PDB file with SEQRES, HELIX, SHEET and CRYST1 records, atoms N, CA, C and O in Angstrom:
SEQRES   1 A   83  UNK UNK UNK UNK UNK UNK UNK UNK UNK UNK UNK UNK UNK          
SEQRES   2 A   83  UNK UNK UNK UNK UNK UNK UNK UNK UNK UNK UNK UNK UNK          
SEQRES   3 A   83  UNK UNK UNK UNK UNK UNK UNK UNK UNK UNK UNK UNK UNK          
SEQRES   4 A   83  UNK UNK UNK UNK UNK UNK UNK UNK UNK UNK UNK UNK UNK          
SEQRES   5 A   83  UNK UNK UNK UNK UNK UNK UNK UNK UNK UNK UNK UNK UNK          
SEQRES   6 A   83  UNK UNK UNK UNK UNK UNK UNK UNK UNK UNK UNK UNK UNK          
SEQRES   7 A   83  UNK UNK UNK UNK UNK                                          
HELIX    1 AA1 UNK A   53  UNK A   62  1                                  10    
HELIX    2 AA2 UNK A   66  UNK A   68  5                                   3    
HELIX    3 AA3 UNK A   71  UNK A   78  5                                   8    
SHEET    1 AA1 3 UNK A   2  UNK A   3  0                                        
SHEET    2 AA1 3 UNK A  27  UNK A  29 -1                                        
SHEET    3 AA1 3 UNK A  35  UNK A  38 -1                                        
SHEET    1 AA2 2 UNK A   7  UNK A  10  0                                        
SHEET    2 AA2 2 UNK A  20  UNK A  23 -1                                        
CRYST1    1.000    1.000    1.000  90.00  90.00  90.00 P 1           1          
ATOM      1  N   UNK A   1     -15.793  25.776 165.801  1.00  0.00           N  
ATOM      2  CA  UNK A   1     -16.827  26.661 165.305  1.00  0.00           C  
ATOM      3  C   UNK A   1     -16.915  27.854 166.259  1.00  0.00           C  
ATOM      4  O   UNK A   1     -16.778  27.735 167.476  1.00  0.00           O  
ATOM      5  N   UNK A   2     -17.151  29.003 165.639  1.00  0.00           N  
ATOM      6  CA  UNK A   2     -17.337  30.230 166.430  1.00  0.00           C  
ATOM      7  C   UNK A   2     -18.712  30.784 166.076  1.00  0.00           C  
ATOM      8  O   UNK A   2     -19.058  30.967 164.909  1.00  0.00           O  
ATOM      9  N   UNK A   3     -19.478  31.041 167.128  1.00  0.00           N  
ATOM     10  CA  UNK A   3     -20.804  31.624 166.946  1.00  0.00           C  
ATOM     11  C   UNK A   3     -20.894  32.907 167.774  1.00  0.00           C  
ATOM     12  O   UNK A   3     -20.710  32.884 168.990  1.00  0.00           O  
ATOM     13  N   UNK A   4     -21.178  34.018 167.107  1.00  0.00           N  
ATOM     14  CA  UNK A   4     -21.224  35.272 167.854  1.00  0.00           C  
ATOM     15  C   UNK A   4     -22.606  35.913 167.774  1.00  0.00           C  
ATOM     16  O   UNK A   4     -23.309  35.813 166.768  1.00  0.00           O  
ATOM     17  N   UNK A   5     -22.965  36.570 168.864  1.00  0.00           N  
ATOM     18  CA  UNK A   5     -24.236  37.300 168.947  1.00  0.00           C  
ATOM     19  C   UNK A   5     -24.012  38.474 169.870  1.00  0.00           C  
ATOM     20  O   UNK A   5     -23.301  38.352 170.868  1.00  0.00           O  
ATOM     21  N   UNK A   6     -24.598  39.590 169.558  1.00  0.00           N  
ATOM     22  CA  UNK A   6     -24.422  40.768 170.380  1.00  0.00           C  
ATOM     23  C   UNK A   6     -25.325  40.738 171.629  1.00  0.00           C  
ATOM     24  O   UNK A   6     -26.274  39.960 171.721  1.00  0.00           O  
ATOM     25  N   UNK A   7     -24.991  41.603 172.564  1.00  0.00           N  
ATOM     26  CA  UNK A   7     -25.782  41.693 173.813  1.00  0.00           C  
ATOM     27  C   UNK A   7     -26.315  43.125 173.911  1.00  0.00           C  
ATOM     28  O   UNK A   7     -25.891  44.028 173.191  1.00  0.00           O  
ATOM     29  N   UNK A   8     -27.235  43.284 174.809  1.00  0.00           N  
ATOM     30  CA  UNK A   8     -27.766  44.619 175.124  1.00  0.00           C  
ATOM     31  C   UNK A   8     -29.091  44.891 174.454  1.00  0.00           C  
ATOM     32  O   UNK A   8     -29.687  44.014 173.830  1.00  0.00           O  
ATOM     33  N   UNK A   9     -29.537  46.117 174.595  1.00  0.00           N  
ATOM     34  CA  UNK A   9     -30.842  46.548 174.113  1.00  0.00           C  
ATOM     35  C   UNK A   9     -30.643  47.630 173.042  1.00  0.00           C  
ATOM     36  O   UNK A   9     -29.825  48.533 173.218  1.00  0.00           O  
ATOM     37  N   UNK A  10     -31.361  47.543 171.976  1.00  0.00           N  
ATOM     38  CA  UNK A  10     -31.366  48.582 170.948  1.00  0.00           C  
ATOM     39  C   UNK A  10     -32.783  49.120 170.822  1.00  0.00           C  
ATOM     40  O   UNK A  10     -33.718  48.380 170.516  1.00  0.00           O  
ATOM     41  N   UNK A  11     -32.926  50.422 171.063  1.00  0.00           N  
ATOM     42  CA  UNK A  11     -34.229  51.064 170.947  1.00  0.00           C  
ATOM     43  C   UNK A  11     -34.699  51.136 169.496  1.00  0.00           C  
ATOM     44  O   UNK A  11     -33.878  51.180 168.580  1.00  0.00           O  
ATOM     45  N   UNK A  12     -35.991  51.148 169.286  1.00  0.00           N  
ATOM     46  CA  UNK A  12     -36.579  51.297 167.960  1.00  0.00           C  
ATOM     47  C   UNK A  12     -36.543  52.785 167.611  1.00  0.00           C  
ATOM     48  O   UNK A  12     -37.213  53.582 168.268  1.00  0.00           O  
ATOM     49  N   UNK A  13     -35.779  53.172 166.593  1.00  0.00           N  
ATOM     50  CA  UNK A  13     -35.693  54.595 166.275  1.00  0.00           C  
ATOM     51  C   UNK A  13     -37.011  55.201 165.792  1.00  0.00           C  
ATOM     52  O   UNK A  13     -37.208  56.414 165.867  1.00  0.00           O  
ATOM     53  N   UNK A  14     -37.916  54.343 165.294  1.00  0.00           N  
ATOM     54  CA  UNK A  14     -39.234  54.880 164.848  1.00  0.00           C  
ATOM     55  C   UNK A  14     -40.189  55.086 166.007  1.00  0.00           C  
ATOM     56  O   UNK A  14     -41.194  55.781 165.859  1.00  0.00           O  
ATOM     57  N   UNK A  15     -39.902  54.506 167.141  1.00  0.00           N  
ATOM     58  CA  UNK A  15     -40.752  54.636 168.311  1.00  0.00           C  
ATOM     59  C   UNK A  15     -41.981  53.743 168.324  1.00  0.00           C  
ATOM     60  O   UNK A  15     -42.815  53.843 169.224  1.00  0.00           O  
ATOM     61  N   UNK A  16     -42.097  52.867 167.326  1.00  0.00           N  
ATOM     62  CA  UNK A  16     -43.257  51.973 167.220  1.00  0.00           C  
ATOM     63  C   UNK A  16     -43.206  50.815 168.223  1.00  0.00           C  
ATOM     64  O   UNK A  16     -44.237  50.232 168.558  1.00  0.00           O  
ATOM     65  N   UNK A  17     -42.028  50.495 168.689  1.00  0.00           N  
ATOM     66  CA  UNK A  17     -41.907  49.401 169.674  1.00  0.00           C  
ATOM     67  C   UNK A  17     -40.822  49.812 170.679  1.00  0.00           C  
ATOM     68  O   UNK A  17     -40.163  50.841 170.524  1.00  0.00           O  
ATOM     69  N   UNK A  18     -40.662  48.993 171.690  1.00  0.00           N  
ATOM     70  CA  UNK A  18     -39.641  49.309 172.691  1.00  0.00           C  
ATOM     71  C   UNK A  18     -38.220  48.950 172.229  1.00  0.00           C  
ATOM     72  O   UNK A  18     -37.235  49.304 172.877  1.00  0.00           O  
ATOM     73  N   UNK A  19     -38.138  48.242 171.099  1.00  0.00           N  
ATOM     74  CA  UNK A  19     -36.826  47.867 170.604  1.00  0.00           C  
ATOM     75  C   UNK A  19     -36.587  46.376 170.697  1.00  0.00           C  
ATOM     76  O   UNK A  19     -37.534  45.592 170.747  1.00  0.00           O  
ATOM     77  N   UNK A  20     -35.326  45.982 170.719  1.00  0.00           N  
ATOM     78  CA  UNK A  20     -34.990  44.579 170.721  1.00  0.00           C  
ATOM     79  C   UNK A  20     -33.912  44.316 171.760  1.00  0.00           C  
ATOM     80  O   UNK A  20     -32.985  45.108 171.922  1.00  0.00           O  
ATOM     81  N   UNK A  21     -34.042  43.207 172.455  1.00  0.00           N  
ATOM     82  CA  UNK A  21     -33.026  42.765 173.410  1.00  0.00           C  
ATOM     83  C   UNK A  21     -32.236  41.615 172.767  1.00  0.00           C  
ATOM     84  O   UNK A  21     -32.822  40.609 172.368  1.00  0.00           O  
ATOM     85  N   UNK A  22     -30.935  41.761 172.667  1.00  0.00           N  
ATOM     86  CA  UNK A  22     -30.119  40.748 172.046  1.00  0.00           C  
ATOM     87  C   UNK A  22     -29.682  39.706 173.089  1.00  0.00           C  
ATOM     88  O   UNK A  22     -29.441  40.042 174.249  1.00  0.00           O  
ATOM     89  N   UNK A  23     -29.585  38.468 172.671  1.00  0.00           N  
ATOM     90  CA  UNK A  23     -29.423  37.348 173.583  1.00  0.00           C  
ATOM     91  C   UNK A  23     -28.019  37.070 174.011  1.00  0.00           C  
ATOM     92  O   UNK A  23     -27.829  36.450 175.058  1.00  0.00           O  
ATOM     93  N   UNK A  24     -27.007  37.490 173.265  1.00  0.00           N  
ATOM     94  CA  UNK A  24     -25.636  37.193 173.647  1.00  0.00           C  
ATOM     95  C   UNK A  24     -25.338  35.719 173.579  1.00  0.00           C  
ATOM     96  O   UNK A  24     -25.771  35.045 172.644  1.00  0.00           O  
ATOM     97  N   UNK A  25     -24.608  35.199 174.549  1.00  0.00           N  
ATOM     98  CA  UNK A  25     -24.230  33.784 174.630  1.00  0.00           C  
ATOM     99  C   UNK A  25     -23.383  33.326 173.451  1.00  0.00           C  
ATOM    100  O   UNK A  25     -23.535  32.198 172.982  1.00  0.00           O  
ATOM    101  N   UNK A  26     -22.493  34.186 172.969  1.00  0.00           N  
ATOM    102  CA  UNK A  26     -21.540  33.772 171.933  1.00  0.00           C  
ATOM    103  C   UNK A  26     -20.729  32.608 172.485  1.00  0.00           C  
ATOM    104  O   UNK A  26     -20.578  32.463 173.698  1.00  0.00           O  
ATOM    105  N   UNK A  27     -20.203  31.768 171.573  1.00  0.00           N  
ATOM    106  CA  UNK A  27     -19.387  30.641 172.038  1.00  0.00           C  
ATOM    107  C   UNK A  27     -18.355  30.196 170.990  1.00  0.00           C  
ATOM    108  O   UNK A  27     -18.436  30.527 169.807  1.00  0.00           O  
ATOM    109  N   UNK A  28     -17.409  29.450 171.482  1.00  0.00           N  
ATOM    110  CA  UNK A  28     -16.444  28.783 170.654  1.00  0.00           C  
ATOM    111  C   UNK A  28     -16.519  27.309 170.985  1.00  0.00           C  
ATOM    112  O   UNK A  28     -16.406  26.931 172.151  1.00  0.00           O  
ATOM    113  N   UNK A  29     -16.708  26.461 169.970  1.00  0.00           N  
ATOM    114  CA  UNK A  29     -16.828  25.005 170.183  1.00  0.00           C  
ATOM    115  C   UNK A  29     -15.665  24.300 169.549  1.00  0.00           C  
ATOM    116  O   UNK A  29     -15.116  24.755 168.546  1.00  0.00           O  
ATOM    117  N   UNK A  30     -15.284  23.168 170.145  1.00  0.00           N  
ATOM    118  CA  UNK A  30     -14.192  22.337 169.636  1.00  0.00           C  
ATOM    119  C   UNK A  30     -14.688  21.427 168.517  1.00  0.00           C  
ATOM    120  O   UNK A  30     -15.854  21.502 168.128  1.00  0.00           O  
ATOM    121  N   UNK A  31     -13.824  20.579 168.004  1.00  0.00           N  
ATOM    122  CA  UNK A  31     -14.133  19.720 166.869  1.00  0.00           C  
ATOM    123  C   UNK A  31     -15.202  18.682 167.132  1.00  0.00           C  
ATOM    124  O   UNK A  31     -15.745  18.118 166.181  1.00  0.00           O  
ATOM    125  N   UNK A  32     -15.525  18.407 168.380  1.00  0.00           N  
ATOM    126  CA  UNK A  32     -16.575  17.444 168.664  1.00  0.00           C  
ATOM    127  C   UNK A  32     -17.811  18.116 169.309  1.00  0.00           C  
ATOM    128  O   UNK A  32     -18.655  17.452 169.910  1.00  0.00           O  
ATOM    129  N   UNK A  33     -17.885  19.432 169.165  1.00  0.00           N  
ATOM    130  CA  UNK A  33     -19.034  20.171 169.639  1.00  0.00           C  
ATOM    131  C   UNK A  33     -18.945  20.631 171.104  1.00  0.00           C  
ATOM    132  O   UNK A  33     -19.878  21.252 171.615  1.00  0.00           O  
ATOM    133  N   UNK A  34     -17.868  20.339 171.753  1.00  0.00           N  
ATOM    134  CA  UNK A  34     -17.743  20.734 173.157  1.00  0.00           C  
ATOM    135  C   UNK A  34     -17.445  22.234 173.250  1.00  0.00           C  
ATOM    136  O   UNK A  34     -16.738  22.796 172.413  1.00  0.00           O  
ATOM    137  N   UNK A  35     -18.007  22.869 174.297  1.00  0.00           N  
ATOM    138  CA  UNK A  35     -17.774  24.309 174.517  1.00  0.00           C  
ATOM    139  C   UNK A  35     -16.321  24.501 174.985  1.00  0.00           C  
ATOM    140  O   UNK A  35     -15.877  23.878 175.949  1.00  0.00           O  
ATOM    141  N   UNK A  36     -15.612  25.360 174.293  1.00  0.00           N  
ATOM    142  CA  UNK A  36     -14.288  25.748 174.737  1.00  0.00           C  
ATOM    143  C   UNK A  36     -14.310  27.093 175.485  1.00  0.00           C  
ATOM    144  O   UNK A  36     -13.484  27.364 176.357  1.00  0.00           O  
ATOM    145  N   UNK A  37     -15.282  27.910 175.103  1.00  0.00           N  
ATOM    146  CA  UNK A  37     -15.513  29.179 175.801  1.00  0.00           C  
ATOM    147  C   UNK A  37     -16.929  29.643 175.496  1.00  0.00           C  
ATOM    148  O   UNK A  37     -17.448  29.399 174.407  1.00  0.00           O  
ATOM    149  N   UNK A  38     -17.562  30.324 176.478  1.00  0.00           N  
ATOM    150  CA  UNK A  38     -18.911  30.820 176.256  1.00  0.00           C  
ATOM    151  C   UNK A  38     -19.065  32.136 177.015  1.00  0.00           C  
ATOM    152  O   UNK A  38     -18.713  32.254 178.189  1.00  0.00           O  
ATOM    153  N   UNK A  39     -19.616  33.135 176.283  1.00  0.00           N  
ATOM    154  CA  UNK A  39     -19.894  34.423 176.865  1.00  0.00           C  
ATOM    155  C   UNK A  39     -21.283  34.394 177.533  1.00  0.00           C  
ATOM    156  O   UNK A  39     -22.070  33.473 177.315  1.00  0.00           O  
ATOM    157  N   UNK A  40     -21.558  35.401 178.331  1.00  0.00           N  
ATOM    158  CA  UNK A  40     -22.869  35.471 178.989  1.00  0.00           C  
ATOM    159  C   UNK A  40     -23.844  36.262 178.120  1.00  0.00           C  
ATOM    160  O   UNK A  40     -23.538  36.596 176.975  1.00  0.00           O  
ATOM    161  N   UNK A  41     -24.991  36.550 178.662  1.00  0.00           N  
ATOM    162  CA  UNK A  41     -26.016  37.271 177.911  1.00  0.00           C  
ATOM    163  C   UNK A  41     -26.226  38.704 178.376  1.00  0.00           C  
ATOM    164  O   UNK A  41     -27.224  39.346 178.047  1.00  0.00           O  
ATOM    165  N   UNK A  42     -25.261  39.190 179.151  1.00  0.00           N  
ATOM    166  CA  UNK A  42     -25.393  40.516 179.770  1.00  0.00           C  
ATOM    167  C   UNK A  42     -24.276  41.480 179.287  1.00  0.00           C  
ATOM    168  O   UNK A  42     -24.546  42.595 178.840  1.00  0.00           O  
ATOM    169  N   UNK A  43     -23.030  41.012 179.393  1.00  0.00           N  
ATOM    170  CA  UNK A  43     -21.885  41.878 179.162  1.00  0.00           C  
ATOM    171  C   UNK A  43     -21.241  41.652 177.817  1.00  0.00           C  
ATOM    172  O   UNK A  43     -21.275  40.541 177.289  1.00  0.00           O  
ATOM    173  N   UNK A  44     -20.634  42.726 177.235  1.00  0.00           N  
ATOM    174  CA  UNK A  44     -19.782  42.542 176.092  1.00  0.00           C  
ATOM    175  C   UNK A  44     -18.520  41.837 176.551  1.00  0.00           C  
ATOM    176  O   UNK A  44     -17.919  42.232 177.550  1.00  0.00           O  
ATOM    177  N   UNK A  45     -18.109  40.797 175.835  1.00  0.00           N  
ATOM    178  CA  UNK A  45     -16.944  40.010 176.240  1.00  0.00           C  
ATOM    179  C   UNK A  45     -16.125  39.685 174.983  1.00  0.00           C  
ATOM    180  O   UNK A  45     -16.647  39.641 173.869  1.00  0.00           O  
ATOM    181  N   UNK A  46     -14.829  39.462 175.203  1.00  0.00           N  
ATOM    182  CA  UNK A  46     -13.930  38.973 174.151  1.00  0.00           C  
ATOM    183  C   UNK A  46     -13.494  37.587 174.575  1.00  0.00           C  
ATOM    184  O   UNK A  46     -12.888  37.415 175.632  1.00  0.00           O  
ATOM    185  N   UNK A  47     -13.813  36.566 173.727  1.00  0.00           N  
ATOM    186  CA  UNK A  47     -13.396  35.203 174.015  1.00  0.00           C  
ATOM    187  C   UNK A  47     -12.126  34.908 173.252  1.00  0.00           C  
ATOM    188  O   UNK A  47     -12.031  35.201 172.061  1.00  0.00           O  
ATOM    189  N   UNK A  48     -11.152  34.332 173.924  1.00  0.00           N  
ATOM    190  CA  UNK A  48      -9.893  33.919 173.304  1.00  0.00           C  
ATOM    191  C   UNK A  48      -9.620  32.491 173.702  1.00  0.00           C  
ATOM    192  O   UNK A  48      -9.636  32.149 174.884  1.00  0.00           O  
ATOM    193  N   UNK A  49      -9.368  31.651 172.705  1.00  0.00           N  
ATOM    194  CA  UNK A  49      -9.135  30.241 172.964  1.00  0.00           C  
ATOM    195  C   UNK A  49      -7.942  29.786 172.148  1.00  0.00           C  
ATOM    196  O   UNK A  49      -7.814  30.165 170.984  1.00  0.00           O  
ATOM    197  N   UNK A  50      -7.089  29.002 172.714  1.00  0.00           N  
ATOM    198  CA  UNK A  50      -5.981  28.400 171.961  1.00  0.00           C  
ATOM    199  C   UNK A  50      -6.500  27.085 171.401  1.00  0.00           C  
ATOM    200  O   UNK A  50      -6.923  26.203 172.148  1.00  0.00           O  
ATOM    201  N   UNK A  51      -6.465  26.963 170.091  1.00  0.00           N  
ATOM    202  CA  UNK A  51      -6.979  25.804 169.414  1.00  0.00           C  
ATOM    203  C   UNK A  51      -5.884  24.759 169.222  1.00  0.00           C  
ATOM    204  O   UNK A  51      -4.818  25.066 168.689  1.00  0.00           O  
ATOM    205  N   UNK A  52      -6.142  23.539 169.649  1.00  0.00           N  
ATOM    206  CA  UNK A  52      -5.200  22.445 169.500  1.00  0.00           C  
ATOM    207  C   UNK A  52      -5.390  21.882 168.082  1.00  0.00           C  
ATOM    208  O   UNK A  52      -6.268  21.052 167.844  1.00  0.00           O  
ATOM    209  N   UNK A  53      -4.561  22.342 167.159  1.00  0.00           N  
ATOM    210  CA  UNK A  53      -4.712  21.948 165.753  1.00  0.00           C  
ATOM    211  C   UNK A  53      -4.462  20.443 165.557  1.00  0.00           C  
ATOM    212  O   UNK A  53      -5.089  19.823 164.698  1.00  0.00           O  
ATOM    213  N   UNK A  54      -3.577  19.869 166.324  1.00  0.00           N  
ATOM    214  CA  UNK A  54      -3.299  18.424 166.233  1.00  0.00           C  
ATOM    215  C   UNK A  54      -4.554  17.626 166.636  1.00  0.00           C  
ATOM    216  O   UNK A  54      -4.905  16.654 165.967  1.00  0.00           O  
ATOM    217  N   UNK A  55      -5.214  18.019 167.700  1.00  0.00           N  
ATOM    218  CA  UNK A  55      -6.436  17.313 168.100  1.00  0.00           C  
ATOM    219  C   UNK A  55      -7.515  17.490 167.046  1.00  0.00           C  
ATOM    220  O   UNK A  55      -8.217  16.532 166.721  1.00  0.00           O  
ATOM    221  N   UNK A  56      -7.662  18.681 166.510  1.00  0.00           N  
ATOM    222  CA  UNK A  56      -8.665  18.918 165.472  1.00  0.00           C  
ATOM    223  C   UNK A  56      -8.416  18.022 164.263  1.00  0.00           C  
ATOM    224  O   UNK A  56      -9.355  17.460 163.698  1.00  0.00           O  
ATOM    225  N   UNK A  57      -7.160  17.891 163.869  1.00  0.00           N  
ATOM    226  CA  UNK A  57      -6.831  17.023 162.732  1.00  0.00           C  
ATOM    227  C   UNK A  57      -7.137  15.567 163.043  1.00  0.00           C  
ATOM    228  O   UNK A  57      -7.658  14.845 162.193  1.00  0.00           O  
ATOM    229  N   UNK A  58      -6.815  15.130 164.263  1.00  0.00           N  
ATOM    230  CA  UNK A  58      -7.107  13.745 164.656  1.00  0.00           C  
ATOM    231  C   UNK A  58      -8.617  13.465 164.635  1.00  0.00           C  
ATOM    232  O   UNK A  58      -9.039  12.406 164.171  1.00  0.00           O  
ATOM    233  N   UNK A  59      -9.409  14.378 165.118  1.00  0.00           N  
ATOM    234  CA  UNK A  59     -10.877  14.216 165.101  1.00  0.00           C  
ATOM    235  C   UNK A  59     -11.382  14.143 163.677  1.00  0.00           C  
ATOM    236  O   UNK A  59     -12.267  13.339 163.385  1.00  0.00           O  
ATOM    237  N   UNK A  60     -10.843  14.963 162.775  1.00  0.00           N  
ATOM    238  CA  UNK A  60     -11.242  14.913 161.370  1.00  0.00           C  
ATOM    239  C   UNK A  60     -10.930  13.554 160.742  1.00  0.00           C  
ATOM    240  O   UNK A  60     -11.680  13.062 159.899  1.00  0.00           O  
ATOM    241  N   UNK A  61      -9.831  12.965 161.156  1.00  0.00           N  
ATOM    242  CA  UNK A  61      -9.431  11.674 160.598  1.00  0.00           C  
ATOM    243  C   UNK A  61     -10.355  10.533 161.062  1.00  0.00           C  
ATOM    244  O   UNK A  61     -10.678   9.628 160.291  1.00  0.00           O  
ATOM    245  N   UNK A  62     -10.766  10.595 162.321  1.00  0.00           N  
ATOM    246  CA  UNK A  62     -11.587   9.471 162.842  1.00  0.00           C  
ATOM    247  C   UNK A  62     -13.091   9.737 162.559  1.00  0.00           C  
ATOM    248  O   UNK A  62     -13.898   8.811 162.642  1.00  0.00           O  
ATOM    249  N   UNK A  63     -13.466  10.974 162.232  1.00  0.00           N  
ATOM    250  CA  UNK A  63     -14.853  11.294 161.926  1.00  0.00           C  
ATOM    251  C   UNK A  63     -14.903  12.033 160.621  1.00  0.00           C  
ATOM    252  O   UNK A  63     -15.056  13.255 160.595  1.00  0.00           O  
ATOM    253  N   UNK A  64     -14.774  11.293 159.518  1.00  0.00           N  
ATOM    254  CA  UNK A  64     -14.677  11.942 158.206  1.00  0.00           C  
ATOM    255  C   UNK A  64     -16.010  12.429 157.655  1.00  0.00           C  
ATOM    256  O   UNK A  64     -16.539  11.894 156.681  1.00  0.00           O  
ATOM    257  N   UNK A  65     -16.543  13.473 158.317  1.00  0.00           N  
ATOM    258  CA  UNK A  65     -17.845  13.988 157.966  1.00  0.00           C  
ATOM    259  C   UNK A  65     -17.952  14.406 156.500  1.00  0.00           C  
ATOM    260  O   UNK A  65     -18.934  14.066 155.841  1.00  0.00           O  
ATOM    261  N   UNK A  66     -16.971  15.132 155.979  1.00  0.00           N  
ATOM    262  CA  UNK A  66     -17.017  15.610 154.600  1.00  0.00           C  
ATOM    263  C   UNK A  66     -16.977  14.462 153.611  1.00  0.00           C  
ATOM    264  O   UNK A  66     -17.540  14.571 152.522  1.00  0.00           O  
ATOM    265  N   UNK A  67     -16.333  13.377 153.957  1.00  0.00           N  
ATOM    266  CA  UNK A  67     -16.265  12.216 153.060  1.00  0.00           C  
ATOM    267  C   UNK A  67     -17.643  11.638 152.810  1.00  0.00           C  
ATOM    268  O   UNK A  67     -17.925  11.167 151.708  1.00  0.00           O  
ATOM    269  N   UNK A  68     -18.511  11.666 153.818  1.00  0.00           N  
ATOM    270  CA  UNK A  68     -19.814  10.995 153.763  1.00  0.00           C  
ATOM    271  C   UNK A  68     -20.951  11.936 153.314  1.00  0.00           C  
ATOM    272  O   UNK A  68     -22.116  11.539 153.330  1.00  0.00           O  
ATOM    273  N   UNK A  69     -20.636  13.128 152.932  1.00  0.00           N  
ATOM    274  CA  UNK A  69     -21.728  14.053 152.555  1.00  0.00           C  
ATOM    275  C   UNK A  69     -22.388  13.609 151.254  1.00  0.00           C  
ATOM    276  O   UNK A  69     -21.774  12.905 150.453  1.00  0.00           O  
ATOM    277  N   UNK A  70     -23.634  14.019 151.044  1.00  0.00           N  
ATOM    278  CA  UNK A  70     -24.411  13.602 149.876  1.00  0.00           C  
ATOM    279  C   UNK A  70     -24.532  14.796 148.941  1.00  0.00           C  
ATOM    280  O   UNK A  70     -25.567  15.462 148.926  1.00  0.00           O  
ATOM    281  N   UNK A  71     -23.495  15.078 148.163  1.00  0.00           N  
ATOM    282  CA  UNK A  71     -23.478  16.249 147.301  1.00  0.00           C  
ATOM    283  C   UNK A  71     -24.545  16.165 146.218  1.00  0.00           C  
ATOM    284  O   UNK A  71     -24.882  17.184 145.617  1.00  0.00           O  
ATOM    285  N   UNK A  72     -25.090  14.972 145.952  1.00  0.00           N  
ATOM    286  CA  UNK A  72     -26.162  14.823 144.959  1.00  0.00           C  
ATOM    287  C   UNK A  72     -27.464  15.507 145.463  1.00  0.00           C  
ATOM    288  O   UNK A  72     -28.377  15.739 144.672  1.00  0.00           O  
ATOM    289  N   UNK A  73     -27.545  15.818 146.737  1.00  0.00           N  
ATOM    290  CA  UNK A  73     -28.719  16.485 147.285  1.00  0.00           C  
ATOM    291  C   UNK A  73     -28.553  17.979 147.481  1.00  0.00           C  
ATOM    292  O   UNK A  73     -29.465  18.640 147.979  1.00  0.00           O  
ATOM    293  N   UNK A  74     -27.403  18.524 147.099  1.00  0.00           N  
ATOM    294  CA  UNK A  74     -27.132  19.918 147.330  1.00  0.00           C  
ATOM    295  C   UNK A  74     -27.981  20.847 146.468  1.00  0.00           C  
ATOM    296  O   UNK A  74     -28.149  22.014 146.823  1.00  0.00           O  
ATOM    297  N   UNK A  75     -28.519  20.371 145.352  1.00  0.00           N  
ATOM    298  CA  UNK A  75     -29.271  21.260 144.459  1.00  0.00           C  
ATOM    299  C   UNK A  75     -30.503  21.845 145.153  1.00  0.00           C  
ATOM    300  O   UNK A  75     -30.941  22.936 144.789  1.00  0.00           O  
ATOM    301  N   UNK A  76     -31.069  21.157 146.130  1.00  0.00           N  
ATOM    302  CA  UNK A  76     -32.208  21.688 146.864  1.00  0.00           C  
ATOM    303  C   UNK A  76     -31.865  22.922 147.689  1.00  0.00           C  
ATOM    304  O   UNK A  76     -32.766  23.671 148.066  1.00  0.00           O  
ATOM    305  N   UNK A  77     -30.611  23.150 147.974  1.00  0.00           N  
ATOM    306  CA  UNK A  77     -30.212  24.276 148.778  1.00  0.00           C  
ATOM    307  C   UNK A  77     -30.451  25.611 148.052  1.00  0.00           C  
ATOM    308  O   UNK A  77     -30.566  26.651 148.699  1.00  0.00           O  
ATOM    309  N   UNK A  78     -30.526  25.587 146.744  1.00  0.00           N  
ATOM    310  CA  UNK A  78     -30.724  26.805 145.971  1.00  0.00           C  
ATOM    311  C   UNK A  78     -32.209  27.092 145.743  1.00  0.00           C  
ATOM    312  O   UNK A  78     -32.546  28.114 145.146  1.00  0.00           O  
ATOM    313  N   UNK A  79     -33.080  26.235 146.193  1.00  0.00           N  
ATOM    314  CA  UNK A  79     -34.504  26.410 145.996  1.00  0.00           C  
ATOM    315  C   UNK A  79     -35.171  27.026 147.207  1.00  0.00           C  
ATOM    316  O   UNK A  79     -34.719  26.828 148.334  1.00  0.00           O  
ATOM    317  N   UNK A  80     -36.256  27.780 146.984  1.00  0.00           N  
ATOM    318  CA  UNK A  80     -37.017  28.332 148.079  1.00  0.00           C  
ATOM    319  C   UNK A  80     -37.869  27.204 148.723  1.00  0.00           C  
ATOM    320  O   UNK A  80     -37.966  27.086 149.944  1.00  0.00           O  
ATOM    321  N   UNK A  81     -38.462  26.403 147.856  1.00  0.00           N  
ATOM    322  CA  UNK A  81     -39.269  25.255 148.340  1.00  0.00           C  
ATOM    323  C   UNK A  81     -38.757  23.990 147.643  1.00  0.00           C  
ATOM    324  O   UNK A  81     -38.334  24.025 146.487  1.00  0.00           O  
ATOM    325  N   UNK A  82     -38.807  22.899 148.361  1.00  0.00           N  
ATOM    326  CA  UNK A  82     -38.483  21.633 147.722  1.00  0.00           C  
ATOM    327  C   UNK A  82     -39.695  21.149 146.951  1.00  0.00           C  
ATOM    328  O   UNK A  82     -40.826  21.287 147.418  1.00  0.00           O  
ATOM    329  N   UNK A  83     -39.474  20.596 145.802  1.00  0.00           N  
ATOM    330  CA  UNK A  83     -40.605  20.063 144.976  1.00  0.00           C  
ATOM    331  C   UNK A  83     -40.987  18.679 145.428  1.00  0.00           C  
ATOM    332  O   UNK A  83     -41.900  18.076 144.865  1.00  0.00           O  
TER     333      UNK A  83                                                      
END                                                                             
């Protein structure tokens, strides 16, 4: 999984507030949720990771998450509120 977030400060062009500070801390996680790389919350960074596709496939085989999903409950995802 790859999760990205920008860093730095962006001023409010309307001048109504001081703007927004972005948190950064982008990361790349492996197939079991372990951090493979993580950026900080200050600098722009480029993260590069070599993905072990064989390991990812092995994890998918021993942890068949998609096999056990409950697709009969997916209809609630299109609703604003659950009834």
